C-alpha positions as a printed Julia matrix, in Angstrom:
119×3 Matrix{Float64}:
 -149.2   271.08  82.84
 -148.44  272.45  86.29
 -145.17  274.29  86.83
 -143.52  271.58  88.96
 -143.99  269.1   86.1
 -142.25  271.32  83.53
 -138.74  270.95  82.23
 -137.65  274.36  80.97
 -133.94  275.03  81.41
 -131.54  274.44  78.55
 -129.0   272.84  80.89
 -131.61  270.25  81.97
 -132.42  269.43  78.34
 -128.73  269.09  77.5
 -128.11  266.81  80.5
 -130.95  264.5   79.45
 -129.81  264.44  75.81
 -126.24  263.64  76.89
 -126.71  261.16  79.76
 -130.24  259.86  79.28
 -131.59  256.96  77.28
 -133.92  257.19  74.32
 -136.73  255.24  72.73
 -138.52  256.07  69.5
 -141.35  255.25  67.16
 -142.16  256.93  63.83
 -143.8   259.98  65.38
 -141.95  260.64  68.67
 -138.57  260.23  70.32
 -138.59  259.91  74.11
 -135.47  260.8   76.07
 -135.48  259.95  79.77
 -133.13  260.21  82.72
 -133.71  259.02  86.32
 -133.88  261.79  88.95
 -134.1   260.01  92.34
 -134.33  263.27  94.32
 -137.52  264.4   92.55
 -140.84  263.19  93.97
 -142.58  263.42  90.58
 -141.6   263.56  86.91
 -140.76  266.56  84.74
 -141.61  266.8   81.05
 -140.05  268.83  78.27
 -141.4   268.97  74.74
 -139.33  269.76  71.69
 -140.72  270.43  68.22
 -138.24  271.33  65.48
 -138.76  274.13  62.96
 -138.67  271.41  60.31
 -142.08  270.23  61.55
 -143.88  273.47  60.74
 -144.32  277.13  61.54
 -144.82  278.53  65.05
 -148.59  278.0   64.99
 -148.21  274.31  64.13
 -145.4   273.75  66.65
 -147.29  275.42  69.5
 -150.46  273.48  68.69
 -148.52  270.22  68.84
 -146.89  271.22  72.13
 -150.26  272.02  73.67
 -151.73  268.72  72.51
 -148.82  266.68  73.88
 -149.0   268.49  77.24
 -152.72  267.79  77.49
 -152.29  264.1   76.61
 -149.69  263.65  79.34
 -151.57  265.82  81.86
 -154.73  263.72  81.63
 -152.89  260.48  82.45
 -149.89  261.73  84.41
 -150.56  259.26  87.23
 -149.57  256.45  84.81
 -146.04  257.83  84.26
 -143.14  256.7   86.42
 -142.13  259.38  88.93
 -138.48  260.26  89.65
 -137.68  260.77  85.93
 -137.09  263.67  83.56
 -138.63  263.18  80.11
 -138.24  264.94  76.79
 -140.71  264.18  74.02
 -139.38  265.16  70.62
 -142.01  265.37  67.86
 -141.17  264.23  64.34
 -142.72  265.39  61.05
 -145.48  262.73  60.74
 -147.13  264.12  63.9
 -148.48  267.11  61.96
 -151.02  264.97  60.1
 -152.24  263.06  63.17
 -155.52  263.45  65.02
 -155.59  263.75  68.81
 -156.47  260.07  69.42
 -153.71  258.83  67.11
 -151.2   261.11  68.8
 -152.27  259.9   72.23
 -151.85  256.27  71.16
 -148.41  257.0   69.7
 -147.16  258.83  72.83
 -148.25  256.04  75.18
 -146.78  253.48  72.77
 -143.31  255.01  72.98
 -143.61  255.34  76.78
 -144.74  251.72  77.12
 -141.89  250.67  74.81
 -139.42  252.33  77.2
 -141.03  250.48  80.16
 -141.89  253.71  81.93
 -145.52  253.03  82.8
 -146.21  252.79  86.5
 -146.78  249.22  87.84
 -147.66  247.74  84.45
 -150.7   249.98  84.14
 -152.46  249.64  80.83
 -153.69  252.66  78.98
 -157.29  252.33  77.89
 -157.81  253.09  74.24
């Protein structure tokens, strides 16, 4: 994920948690907040220590970043997003994880112009 698409500061995360909306499925929670001044979106990924050790958490983060990076043109711009991974994600394969991420994004109505994600 390129630097301009990253959400890294604690204050940004806290603002999204406090003022943003959320949508969830069994594997992910998506927090989102409109940012009209931004020309693109920013993504933050959060994986709790309850999910696994550092190796597991970093692997999950890398997989989520790659899933979003490959189809970033389908995400609504002018938003900040936080994807929070839950415990069941550890046992998922890449394709299942991809399907789950796009499911929660579609559920929140944040796909650009009713684009459909090919399975």
